[in-house]
C-alpha positions in Angstrom: -13.9 -8.6 -18.1 -11.2 -8.9 -15.8 -12.3 -8.3 -11.9 -11.4 -4.4 -11.9 -13.1 -4.1 -14.8 -16.5 -5.5 -12.9 -15.4 -3.6 -9.9 -15.5 -0.5 -12.2 -18.2 -1.3 -13.8 -20.4 -1.5 -10.3 -18.4 1.4 -8.7 -19.3 3.6 -11.5 -23.3 2.1 -11.9 -23.1 2.9 -8.2 -22.9 6.6 -8.6 -25.2 6.5 -11.4 -28.1 5.9 -9.6 -27.2 7.9 -6.1 -26.7 10.3 -9.3 -23.0 11.6 -7.3 -21.2 12.1 -10.9 -21.4 15.4 -10.2 -19.6 15.3 -7.2 -16.6 13.2 -8.1 -14.7 15.2 -10.0 -11.4 14.5 -10.2 -10.5 16.9 -7.3 -13.2 15.6 -5.2 -12.1 11.8 -5.8 -8.3 13.1 -5.6 -9.2 14.9 -1.9 -11.5 11.4 -0.6 -8.6 8.8 -1.9 -5.9 10.5 0.8 -9.3 11.2 3.1 -8.8 7.5 3.0 -5.5 6.5 3.0 -5.2 8.4 6.0 -7.9 6.1 7.4 -5.6 3.6 6.6 -2.7 5.0 8.2 -4.5 5.0 12.2 -5.3 1.9 12.1 -1.3 1.6 12.0 -0.8 4.8 13.9 1.2 3.8 17.6 2.0 0.3 16.8 5.6 -1.2 16.4 6.4 -2.4 13.0 6.4 -6.3 14.8 2.7 -5.3 16.6 1.5 -4.1 12.9 2.6 -7.7 10.6 0.4 -9.9 13.8 -2.6 -7.7 13.3 -5.9 -9.2 15.6 -8.5 -10.2 13.6 -10.8 -7.7 14.5 -7.9 -4.8 13.1 -7.4 -7.3 10.5 -11.3 -6.5 9.6 -10.4 -2.5 10.2 -7.6 -2.4 7.8 -9.0 -4.3 5.2 -12.2 -2.2 5.0 -9.6 0.8 4.8 -7.5 -1.2 1.6 -11.3 -1.6 0.0 -12.0 1.9 0.7 -8.9 3.2 -0.5 -8.9 1.1 -4.4 -12.9 2.1 -4.3 -11.5 5.4 -4.6 -8.6 5.5 -6.1 -10.5 2.9 -8.9 -13.4 5.6 -9.4 -10.9 7.9 -10.2 -9.2 6.2 -13.1 -12.5 6.0 -14.0 -13.6 9.2 -14.2 -9.9 10.5 -15.7 -10.1 7.3 -18.6 -7.0 5.6 -17.8 -6.7 1.8 -16.9 -5.9 1.4 -13.6 -3.9 -2.3 -14.9 -2.3 -0.9 -17.6 -1.0 2.2 -15.8 0.7 0.0 -13.4 2.5 -2.1 -15.0 3.7 0.3 -16.9 5.0 1.7 -14.0 6.5 -1.6 -12.7 8.7 -1.5 -15.9 9.8 2.0 -15.1 10.6 0.6 -11.9 12.3 -1.7 -12.8 15.2 -0.1 -15.0 15.5 2.2 -12.0 15.5 -0.6 -9.5 17.8 -2.7 -11.4 17.8 -6.4 -9.0 21.4 -6.7 -7.0 
């Protein structure tokens, strides 16, 4: 079982144990994902490009937690929709390789 599959199962169990499935509709999960992406963006607001490449340990930890939130909602959304997120990403990379050939 892949790490992504383990994460998907853990999130499914977490949600079921709290009876959150009623709230985990695709619409609600997509909205939560967008919200968490905004929180990730806020960690970089007002930083220069150079500052964003050299984060303090404290700032890096905050970014790490926001990235985790984004991933959690993305994996949960894909699970609820019955999508294989790894396969989808690989397919998209192949599409992009065709659209953007190497120089």
